[in-house]
C-alpha positions, 0 to 999 in steps of 0.5 A: 611880611606875615609870620607864623611862629609855633612854640609848643611843649611837645617833642621835636618830630623828625626834620622833615616833618618839621620842614613839612608843617612849616611849608604847609603853614606858610602856604596857608598864611599866604592864602589866608592874608592874600599876600605872596608867600615869598614874604611869609616866614615861619618858625617852630620851637619845640619842647618849650617849657609850658603849662595851660590850665594847670597842667603840663599836657601837650600845649601850643602857642602860635603867633601870627603877625602881619603888616596890615589889618587882619578882619575878624572873619580872617582870624576866625578862619585862621584860628580854625585852620591852624588849630586843626593843622597843630592838631593833625601834625603835632597831636596837640588837642585844639583846645590846648591851643592858643593863637595870638593875631597881631597887625603891625604898621609897615614902619614898624616891621623891618626888612632888607635894610628898610621898612615896609612903611 
């Protein structure tokens, strides 16, 4: 159900570093949402042509989607946590990271030939 997708303008790190980042984000998202990590999906897209504030300095866009509702306290905690992780692992300053949080109805999220609602 939960998804975290990272798009960034920075070059792709080594494959093992990408795997480590995705596994770290997967565990953190599972913990923040209180959902089994067995349902968490992660995605990473490096070297995306992006601008922010009229510059091409390193930037990152993160999508977090979840079946159900995320509270303001959860999104605040995730924003702080994920911005820090992105900064530490990709070198993107936290003030150049946007995160979009989106709740989804179970009927609008498909899996295993069915939906969650």
